[in-house]
N, C-alpha and C positions, 0 to 999 in steps of 0.2 A: 879719524874716529868712525865707528860703525854707523849703520843705517838708523839704529834706535836714537843715537845722538842727533843725527841730521833731521830725521822726520818726526821725532817725538820730544826728546829732552830740550834740544835747542829752541824750537818754537815755543815750548812751555815757558822756559826761562825768559826768553825775549818778551813774551806776552806779559809776564808778571813784572818785568822791569819797566815796561810801558805803563804799568799801573802804579809805579812808585816803589816797587820792591828793590832792595839792595842785594846785588848778587854777591855771595860769599864763595870764593873759589876753594877747592879742596885743600889748597896749600895753606889756607888760614885756619883749618880745623884744629891743628895742634895748639896754636896760640889761644884759641877761644875756649878750649875744654881742659878740665883737670886731668883727663886721661881718655884713651880711646874707648873706654867703656862708659863714658859719660855723654849725655846728649844736650845738656843745658850749655848755652854760650855764656860763660861766666862774666866777662867784662861788660857785655851788652845788658845782661840782666841786672847786675849790680848798679850800673849807671842808670837804668830805668827806674829801679826802686828809689834810688837817691833823688832823681829828677822829679818823679811824679809825686812823691810824698814829702820832699823837702827834709830828708833826714841825713844824718852824717854818713860818710863813706863807711865807717866802721859798722854802723847799724845795718847798712845795706849789705855789707859782706856777711854779717852774722845771719841775716835773713836768707841770703843765698845758701849758706851752709845748711841751714835748717830745711830749706826747700829741697836740697839734694836728697834728703832722707824720705821725702814724700813719695809713696809708691802706689797710692790708690787713685784710680781714675776719677771716681766721683768726688773725692776730696779735692783733687786738682781742679775740677770744674768749679767748685766753690771758691778756691783760691783765685782762679782766673776772674771770677765775678766779684772779687773783693772781700771774700770771707776768710781773711787771714790777718792775724794780729800778733804782735810780740812787743816786749819791752824795748824801749829805745832810750838813748841818752837824754836826760833832763825831764823824763816823764815818770810819774809815780805809778801810772796804770798802763796797761797794754795799749798800743796804738794800732789801728787798722792800717795795714800796708797794702796798697794796691800795686799789682804787677802790670796792669793795663789801664790806660786812660781812655775809657770808653767814649767820653764826650768830646775828646780832642784827638781824633785819629792821627793827626800830624805829630802829636807828642809821643808817638810810639815808633819803634824801629821794626819795620817789616822786612824780613830777609828771606831769600831763596837760595838754597845751596843744593849741589848735586854730589852723588857718590860719597855720601857721608859714611865712612867706615865705623861700624859700631862693634867693638870687641866683646865677645862672649864665648861660651863653650861652643856655640855655633855662630861665629861672627857673620854679620850680614852687611851688605852695602845697598840700601834703598836708593832708588833713582833720584828722587827730588824730595827735599824736606822744607816745609815752611815754618819759620820761627817768628813769633811776635815777642819782641823784647827779650830775645834769647831763649824763649820757651818753645819747644817743638809742638805745634798744634795740628799740623796736617802732613800726612805722608802721601806722596804721589808716585804711583808705579806706572811706568810707561812701557809699552811694547810697540815695536815698529810695525806698520802696516805691511811691510815687505815680508814679514814672517807670517802673514796670514790676515785675512779680513776679520777673523773673529779670534782675537787673542785675549779676550776678557777673561777666559777661564784660567789661563796661565798667570795673568796679572793678579787675579783673586787669590790663587794659590800662593803667590809670592807675598801678598799682604798678610795672609793667615800665617805664613811661615815667619815673617818678621814679628808679628804679634806674639808668636810662641817663643822665638829664639832670642829676640832682643827686646824684651818687655820694657826696658828703661825708656826706649824711644816713644812708648805709648802711654807712659804714666800720665802725661798732661795732654794727650792727643784728643782733639775734638772730633775729627772725622778723617776719612781717607778718600783718595780719588784714584781711580784706575782709568787709563786712557790708552788708545793706540795712536795718538797724534791727531785723530779726527774726532772720534766720539769721546765723551767725558762722563763717567759715572761716579757717584759718590755714595758713601754709606758711613754710619757711625762706627766707632771703635768696636771691634768684635762682631760686627754684623755678618751674617751669612751672605753669600753673593746674591741670593734671591731678593734681598732687601736693598741692594744697590739700585740706583735709578739715575736717569738723566735729569738735569734741571731744564724743564721744558720752556718756561716763560721767564725772560729776563726782566720782568716788570721792575721799575716803570719804563725801562727802555723797550724798544721793539726789536724782535728777532732779526729783522732785515738790516739793522744797524751794524751787525757783526759779519765779518767776512767768512767765518766758518764756525762749525759746532764747537771746536776746541776753545776759541777765543770767547764765544758766548758762555760756555760752561765755566771757564776760569774766571771771567768777570763776575758771573752770577754768584759764584761761591767764594772768591778770594779777593775781589775788589776790597781794599782795606776797610772801608766803613761797613760794607755788607758782611765781611768776615767777623767783625766785632759784633754786629747785630746777631748773627747766627750763634756765636759763642755766648752772648749775654742772655738771649731770650728763647732760643729755638733748639736747645738740647736738653733732654730730660732723662732721668733714670726711672724706669717704671718697675715696680715690684711685681713679679709674676711668680707662678708656681715653681718655675725652674730657677728662681733667683732674680737678681737685678738685671734688667734689660735696658741697654742704652738706646735711645731713639733720637733721631734728628729730623727736622721738619722736611716735608716735600715742598716743592715750589708753590703749590696752590695754597698751602697753609701759611707760608711766609707772605705771600701776596695778600691773602684775605686779612691776616692779622694787621699788616701794615696799612691796609685800606681802612680798617676799623680805627686804628690809632690816629691816622691822619684826619679822619672825619671828626673824631673827638677834639683834636687840637684845633682844627679849622673852625668848628662850632657852628657852621652854616646849617647843617642838617643834624638831627638828633636820632637818626635811625638808619638801618640798612638791612638788606635781605641777602643771605648767603645760602646758595645751594651747592653743597658738596655731596656727591652721590654716595650712597651707602657702601661701606667697606673701604673708603678712601681716607679715613682718619679724622672724621668730623669731631669726635670727642677730644682728640688731641689738639685740634685746631683751637678749641675753646680753652684748653690748658695753656697753649702757647699765648693766646690772647690775654688770658688772666696774668700770665707770667710777665708779659711786656707791660701791661697796664699797671701792674703792681710795682715792678722794679724799675722799669724804663731807664736802664743803665745808660743807654746811648742818647737819651733825650732829657731835657730839662724844660718843662712847660707847666704853667699854673693849672691847666686842665687835667694834668696827670698827678697832681699832688694828693697822695693818699686817698685814691677813690675807693668807693664801696662797689663790690662786684657781686651780682646775683646770677646764679645759673638755675634756670627753671626747666623742668620736664613735665610731661603730662601722664607719666606712668611710673608706678613704684619701681618696676624692674629697671627702667631707664634711669630713674633717680639713683638706684643702687649702683648701676653701671658707671654713671658719671661721677658719683661720689667716690667709688673705688679708684677710678682713673685719676681724679684730682689728688686723692690721698696717696695713691701709689707713686705719683710723679713728684711728690714732695712739695706741692703748692703750700705756701705759708698759711697755716691755721685755717683750713676750710671748715666752716661750721655747717652742719646739716640740721635744718629745722625739722624737729620731730613732730610738731603739732601746729595747729592754727595759732594757739596761744603762744607757743614758742617762737614761731615766725614773727608774730606781731611784737613780741617782747624784744627780739633781736634787732629788727629794723627800726623800731621806735625809740631806740636809746639815743640816737643822734651822735653815735660814735663813728669815726671815719676809719678806713683801712680794713673793713670787714670783707670776707669772702663767704657768701651764704649759698647753700645748695638747698633747693626745695622743689616740691611739686606745685603746679599751678592751682591744684585743688585747695591748697591751704589759704588761698585768697578768696575763696567762696564767701559771699556776703559782706566782704570788706568794702566800705564806701568812704571811710575817713582817711584823708591824705596824711601821710607822714610829713614831718616838718622839713626834712632835708632831702626830699626825693631827687633834687637836682644833682646830688652828689653820687647817685647810683647809676651804674652801668649794668643793664640787664641783658643777659644772653639767654635766649629762649630756644631750647632744643625742640625739633619737630614743631616749629612755630605755627604751621598751618592748622594743627589740631587744637592749639590753645585758644583759638578764636571761637570755638564752638560754644553754644549757649551764651552765658553771660560771663564766662571766666575771664576773657580778655578785657571786658569792661570793668570788672572788679579790680583787676591788676592795674589798669590805668587810673582808676579812681584813687587807688592807694598810693600810686607813684606817678603823679601827673607830669612831673618835670624830668623824669628819668630818661636816660638815653637807651633806646631799645634796639637790639640786634637779633634778628630772627635767623635761626639755622634750620635747615631742612635737608634730609637725606634723599628725599624724592622731589621731583619738580612740583611747583605750585600749579594747581589746576588753572586752566585759562579763564574760568569764570569765577575764580576765588578772589573777589574784590577786597574782602576784609583783610586777607593776609598782605596783599600788596599795599593796601591803604595804611595798615598799622605798622608795617615794617619797611616798606619800600619808599623810595623818593619818587615823586611823580616823574614819569618819563624815563626812569632809570632801569626798572625791572629788578635785576639782581645787582647788588653791590659787588658780589663776586660769584662766579659760576664755575663749577668743575663737574661736568656732566658725565653720563654713563660712558660715552665713547672716549672722553678724555682719560678716565681711569683705566679703561681697558688698553688704550694705546700706550699708556705709561707703564703698564704692568702692575698698577696699584691694585687692580682687581682682575679676575679672569672673566671672560665673556660667559654669558648664560645662554645655553641652547635648550630647545624644548623639542619633545616628540610626543605624539599621541600613541598610546597602546591600548589594546582591548577596546577599540573604538565602538564596538557593538554594545559596550556597557556605558558609553558616554551618555550624559543626560542633557537634553535640550528642554529648557523650562517651558518653551512655547508648545512643546508636544508632550507635556507631562501626562495628560489623560490617555493618550495613545500608548505611550510607553507603559503606563500602569496596566492597561488592558492586555498588552502583549506579555509583560513579565510576570503578571500575577494570574495568568489564565487558568492555572491549575488550582487556584484557591477555591474552597467550597463557596457556593453562591451566597450563603448567609454572611461569611466573613468578608467577601468582596463587597456586598451591599453595605455592611457596617463601615468599612473603610471609606467607601465613596460618600456615605452620608456625612461623616465627620470632615471630609475634604481631603483629597489626595495631596500629599506634600512631597517635596524633593527628598526629605528624610526617608519617606517610605521606599523610594526607589534606591537611594544610596545604600540603605541597609538591607536590601533584598537578601534573603538567606543564601542564595547561590552566588550573588555578585562578589561579596567581600572574600570568600574563600578562593574564588577563581583569580581575583586580582592579587591576593596574597601569594598565590603560587607563582604568578607572573613576576611579582616584585622580587621574590627570592631567586627565581631563575635569572633574572636580569642582574640583580645585585651580585650574585656569585661570580658572574663572568666580568662584570664592569668595575666593581669597586673593591670587593673582598680581597682579591689577590694582592693589592697594594695597601691593605689596611685602612682604606678610606671608609667614610661613614655616610649614613643617609637619614633623612627625616621622612616619616610618613605623615602627611597632613590629612587627618580624618575630618569627617563632616561635623561631628560633635563628640561629647564625652562618651556617649554610648557606643558610637562608632570606633572610638579609640579602643574600648574594651573588645569589641568584635574583631578588630584588626589584631590586637594582641593575641587573642585566642587562635585566630586563623594562622598568624605567623608562627606561633609556637607549634601548632600542629603540622604545618608544612615543613618547617625546618627539622623537627623531630623525625618525621617520616623519612626525610632525605638522609639524615644521619644514620637511621636504622638500616637503610639500604646500603650504606657504606660500611656496615659491620659494627656500628656502635651499639652496645647493649641498650635496650629500650629505656630503662630508668635513667641511665647516664645521658642518653640522647635527649630525653625530655628536660633534664636539668640544664644541659648545654643550650638547648633551644630557648628555654625561658630566660637565660642570661643574655641572649643575643639582643634583646630589646628591652627598653624601659618606657613607661608611660609618664607623660608630664602634662598635668591638667590642674585646673583650680578645683578646690573642694566646694561642695554645695551642702547647705543645711539639709537638703532632701536626702542626702546619701545615708544618713543614720536612721531614717524613718522606715518602718516596715510597710509593705504593700500587700494588698490582697491578690494582686496580679503576680503570679509566680515568675513571669518573665522579667517584670520590673524589679521584683525583689532580688532576682538573681543578678541583674545588672548592677543594682546598688551594692550588693555584696562584693562584686568584682571591683567596683569603683573604690570601695573601702580598702580592698586587698592591694590594689596596685598604686594607690595614692602615695606620692612621695612628699614628705614634709620639707621644710626649707633646707635642712642640712642634707637630707637624702637626695633632694633634687640637685643641690650644689655638687654633691659627690658624683651623681650620674652625669651631669654636664661636663665636669672635669674629666671623667673617664672617657666620655664620648669623644673628646678632642685628642685622646691618646691613640695613635694609630695601632691597629692590631689588637686592641684590648676591648673587651666587652664593656658597655653595650655597643653594638654596631648600628642599631636603629634607635631613634627616639620617635615615639608615636605621640603626636600632639594634635590639638584642634585649634587652640587660640594662643596658648603660651608658646614662647620661643619663636614666634614669627616676626618679632621685632627685637632689636637690641641684643640678640644672641650671636656671639662671635665664635665660630668653631671652624678654623681653616681645614680641619680634617673632613668636613662635610663636603661631598662632591656631587651628591644627587638628592633631589627632593621628589618623592612620589606624592603627587597632588591628587587628592580626592575630595576637594572642597571647592565650591564655586567662588573664588576670590576675584576681586576686581579693584581697579584704581590703586590708591596708595597701599592698601592692604596686600594686593598682589605684588606690587613693586617691592614692598618691604619683605615679604615672605621669600620671594625668589632670591633676594640678595643674601640669604643665609648661605647660599652655595657659591658666592662669588669671591670668597677670600682666597688669598694666594697660599699655596702649599707646595712642597716638593712633589714633583711628578704629576701635578694637577694642572692640566692645560685649560680646562673649562669646567663650569658647573652645568649640571643637566637637570632639567625639570621634566619628569615623566608624568604626563597628564592622563589621568583616568576619568576625569569628570567632564572634559570638553571645553575647558577654558581656552585652550590654544586654537580651537576652531573659530572662536569669536574674539580673538585677541584685540582686534581693532575696536570692537565695542567695549571690551573690558577696560581699555585705556583711552577711550574717546574723550575723556574729560581733560586730557593733557594736550599741549601743543605737539604736533606730530614729530617735530625735530627733537624734542626733549626725550621722547621715549621710543624712537624708531628702532633702536638696537637694544632695548631693555631685554628682550628675549628673541633669540635668533632661531629660525627654523632649522632643524637638523639637516634639512635639505641643502641649506647654504654650506654646511660643513661637508656634506657629500660632494657638492660641486667643487669646493676648495681641494678636497682630496684628489678628485679626478684631474684637476689642473696641476696640482703639485706632482702627481705621478707623471703626467705628460712632460713636465719641465725637467724632471731628473732623468727620465728615460731618453729624452732628446740628446742629453750629453753622452749617453751610452749608445747612441745610434751607430749601427754597423758592427757592434760587438755581438757575436753569436752567443746565445744562452741556451741552457738545457742540453748541452753536448755531453754531459756526464763527467767532464773534466773542469771542475770549478776553478782550480788554480789557473789553468790556461785561459779561461774566460776572464778572470781578474787581471791576469798579465796583459791581455788584449785591451782591457779598459784602461790600465795604467798607460799603455802605449798610446791609446786614443786621447787621453787627457794630456799626457806629455809634460805639461808644465805645472808648477805650483799654483799659478793663478787659476787654471782650469780645475785643478784639484780642489782648491778652496771654494770655487763656485759650485762644483759638484757636491761638496760636503754640506754647504749651506742649504742647497735645494733638497738634498737627501734628508737632512734633519727636519726640514719643514714637512716633507712627505711622511716620515716616520711619526712625527708629532701628531699630524692629522689622523693617521691610521689609529694611533693609540686613543685619540680623543673619541673616535667613533666606535671602536671595538667594544662590545661584540655585535654591533649593528651588522646585518647581513650584507650591507653595501661594501664592506671591506673585503669580502671573500675573493672577489676577482683580482684584488691587488696583493693577496697574501704571498704568492710565489715571488713576485717582484720585490716585496718588502724584505723577505729573507735575503734575497740576492744583493739588494742595495745595502741593507744594514750591516751585513757581514763584510761587505767590501770596505766599509768605513774602517773596520779593524785592520784589514790588510793594507788599505791605502794609506792609513796614518803611519804605519811602519815604513812603507816604501817612500812616501813623500816627505815625512817629517822625522823619521827615525826615532819615534817614541811610541809609547803604549797608548792605545785609544781608550778613553774613558766614557765614550758616548753611552755604552750599555748601562752605566750607572744611572742614567737619566730615564731609562726605559721602564715601563711598568713590568711587574713580575711576569705577567703572561707573555709579554713580548720577549723578555730575556730568556725564558724557558724555551720558547719556540725557536729562537735563534741558536741557542746552544744545541738543540736537537738537530738543527739543520747543519751546523758545523760538524757535528759528530757523524752524521749520515753521509756527508760528502767527503769526509776525510780531511777537510781543510783545518780542523782544529789542531792538527799536528803542525801545520805550517804557521798558524798565527799564535800558537802557544808560546809564551815567553818563559824561559827557564832561568833559574838563578845560578850564579857561578858555583854554588855549592852542590848543584845537581850533577851527578855523574854524566848524564846525557848532554850537559851543556857543551862538552868538549868535542862531541862527535861531529858537529858542523864544520870544524876546522880541517878535517881530513879531506883533501881535494880529490882523493882517488875515486874514480867512477863518476865524478860530477861534471856535467857539461856546463857551458857558460850560463845557462838559465839557472841551474842548480847552485852554481857559485854565487850568482847574484842574490838569489833567495837567502842563502846562508849568510852572506855578508850583511844584508839588510837586517836579518833577524839578530845576528850577533851584535851589530851596532845598536839596535834598539834595546837589546838586553843590557849591553854595557852602559848605555846611557842611564838606564834605571839603576843598575848596580852602583855606578859611580856616584849618582845623586844620593843614594842611600848611605854609602860609605862616608862621603864627605859630610853629610848631615849628622851621622853618628859620631864621627871623630874628625873634625876638620883639620886638627893639628897633624894627624897621621896621614890622612888621605887627601888633603887639600891640593897637593901637587898633581893629582890626577885630573883635576878640572880642565887644565890647559891641554893635557893629553887627549881628553875627550873632544875638546873643540877641534884639535888637529885631525882626529879621526873623522869627525863630521865633515870637515873641509875636504879630506881625501875622498869621502864618499861621493862628493859632488864634482870631483876632478875627472873629466872625460878622458884625460891622458893616461889614467891608470886602468889596468884590467881589473875585473872582478876578483881574480885570484890574488892580485896585489892588495886589493882592499880587504879581502878576507884575512890575508896575512897580517896586515896592520891591526886589524881587530884582535887577532890572536895574540899579538905582541902586547897590546894593552891588557888583555885578560890575564896573561901570564904574569905581568908585572903587578897587577892588583892582587893576584893569588900569592905572589911572592911576598908582597907587603903584609898579607894576612899571616904568613908564616915567618915574618921577620924576627919575631921574638925567639925563635928556636935557635939554640946555640949561644944566646946572650946571657943565659942564667936567669932570665926574667920570664914570668908567666905572661900570657897574652894580656891579662888585665894590667899587670904592672908595666908592661911595655906601652900600653895605651896611656897610662898615667904619665909615663916618662915623656911621651910626645906632648902632653899638655904642659908639663913642667918646662920643657925645652922652649916652648913658645914665649916664656916669660924671661928669657935672656938671663939665665943664672950666671953670676960671675964666679961662682965657686968651682971646685974640682968636679970633673965629669963623673968620676966614680962615686963621689958623694951624692950627686943628683940621682944616680941609679939606685943607690942604697935608700934614698928618700922615697923613690917610687915604690920600692918593695915595702918600706915601712908604712906608707899610706895605704897600700893594698891590704896589709895586715890589719891596719886600723879599722878598715871597713868590713873585713871578713871575720875578725875575731868577735865571737859572741859576747865577750865581756865588754868591749867598747861599742860594738854595733849589734845589739841583739835583734831578735826577730822583729820584722816590721819597723826597723829603724827609720825607714824612709817616710813613714807616716807620723813621725813624732817631731814637730818643729823645734822644740827645745833641745832635743838630742842632736838633731841635725846642726843646730847652731853650735853646740859643744864640739861636734866633730870638725866643723869648719875652723873653730878656734885652735883645736889640736893640730890641724894641718898647718896653720900659720906658725904655731910654736915649733913644729918640727922643721919647717922650712926656714926659720929665722937664722940669719947668719950666712946664707948661701947667695945673697945678693940678688934676689928676685926683684923685678921691677915694680909689681903691684900685688902685694900680698892678699888684699881683700878679693880682687878679681881672680887671683890664682886659686884661692880656697873655694870660691863659688864655682869655678870651672871644673875643678877636681870633683866637687860634689855632683855637678851635672853628669860627669862621666860615671861616677859611682851609682847614680840613680838609674843609669841605663844598664850597667853591667854587674852591679854588686848588690842589687835589691835582695831582700830576704822575705820569705813567706812567714 
């Protein structure tokens, strides 16, 4: 067997067998399934239903047949959790039938199998599949480390391909795992690769108990009792704008929830303090906690019998956010308390099993204890703020015997004794901690960097009078005296008539180069509501002027500029009042004009998180600095003196993960960064040391990354004018795959840091080397891996454009350009005339890379017709690594494969069949027809006519489910009597072919 078996599959299977999994060899697959297109293991599932529920064999078989038809992943999650019932013998009403015994893991059958062939239009063979009681719940895709240190990209592509091509394997899927035999990453069904992560902490075991990362990851995710816990309590479907999104917990959420549950069961302490840094899924942690406390499928304990749960926040917007999260995730019957009286009525009923969402303010003035407070579990969001004034005291007076768990997204201040006293256990500190560095290390958030700009306009409160004298020196003496008499304030300086327009110009200049090319967004944090309006006016003017310079008509430029930003602030009663001061009156008029009501604000926030769509800026002063989640935001322009938790919460708006976003950036115009230690002095240094990192750190990292990658290119002359010769010299210097993969890893780090800093002037000295290194990745991928490089997809727009210009200017674009077999120029490479050994090598590498891509595409489109070329491609790749063959011989082998693929494309000619009918014939032949070969050819023609005739398949037939069903039925009727093995699968695969080649507009 190959290296993937030796270094990845075999260790995985052996590790799972050590945990009690039963290995199912591929030779058993036929006996366990009703057909190769099925994924449930029939006898195991039927036996489990019978054994767990005590029903008759016939009832278990009937349930199995019914489950075969279930094709919705969310419905299957409910079935796995026990939400499935049907009539059984001897019962007048439906009986719940469990397919998993959560409380007795040993009463379930855990199996692991490899190379499970799943038949479909595009048949696939995933590496490893985990079944629980015959139900496939986890797919594992493994790639050998010998094929590269970073194979996660290919493994992710494989998982996505499986989900698309063999969806039956994923109907009941809980999550997937990708691994290279050393590292182990997991993600929910359908998750993009950016949401896959490693399981960092194997709590309650220690990491050093495991010999390697693979065994740690597999135990953490697949140890039988833990796997059941994950399925039962830690997977949710959240309703988002784009539809349902499936989410699975991260390790810190699993750990915190189980610590909470354990504390409640043990009963020794009745409180706990949890710090999970902002952006790491704190709201979902509370959802998972509520789900486990409510359902506790894996536990049976009196302390968990129908508890009441309350979730408290201290802000209406956070109450909205948490309410939406709970409701979107389908938590059973969450009730939102709408008023003080409503809250009192709900919690005073003495009813068990409630889930109540409320703000802390609804407890104001409440001193009378409710009768059953001991039955309540209270989770308090941003708990450090709820202790202010008497709110915490009112809460505890009302619910004196409740169990309290405080959650916070920022660390608790070192002198905040109330929060520790009310939520912590003496000597414990945090029940669970997931700090800023933890989240960044895991990729749950991106790091936040800061830089100061326009430092001459920074404001030092200690020098406010001096600054005032300097900045307002040109004011008339009477106005200067009047201002000094009332007292100079920071607001006077912040809103200096020259300052905001200058900063607005700087913001637009920076944003255009830093964020706009990739469709990313920004917040401008202004001093107050008046400053919001001043910034809106200044930004509109600056952007409109820039657009006019680009040739946009003035009226259109002003309209585009106005749409670029939206203002979000709270309304004041003063806004509607007239004023004798013309300036005040004008500001109030603008506040009324730009104010967004609830619905308009919601629309603006949703549009803001859509990349490339206006608005590109949100201008705020207080709102949206907490509880606002917009991954598209990558930069915050800060012109307000924030500190402590307000600063930590505000900057976290830029720490969410998004494609192409390496870090968040805070651009400081007020001077916070100059006194960062003072702004965060209330916290323990270890808790906040990396909350904001100086951009100088990133500059140092870039310099180090540049040195590391160029060290591997030492001795290779650059700037000779012959880029291909330079790249060939680097290929020769690297020599082996191992050094290539090391170079690729270091190059990606260098490019990533360059992107993160650009347009900072510090990158300019590295620009030439960046072009040289980044474009070599395309060339090197073809030489060393014989495949197309996709690194450029991860680059920002500005980097991609720069590299394309470089390739064109140096002429290398011709060398790295891949052509399709249908391109007339594709065949010119095969002519050896006039080619030296170096030219032959280049041609052979390029042709093999192109043929790899062509073969994959052909096999994916019609595996029945082109599947035979997969082995031919493997043979070609082997020859490319054979030192005994000349490059001319290798090029000849590539030409032979190309000609055979082309011949297959033309194989229908002379058969009397069209290309489409010939493709359908290939599908039919895969189903082992027992009838006459001529009759099968006639059937292929008839099926083509069925899908091309407007009477049977009119315009847009592919978008009409009922019509598609009718067409599948007609295919089965037409094929009846020809002895095909599986008529249902045949009609489905014929439809798959028709969807690709016979769609109609």
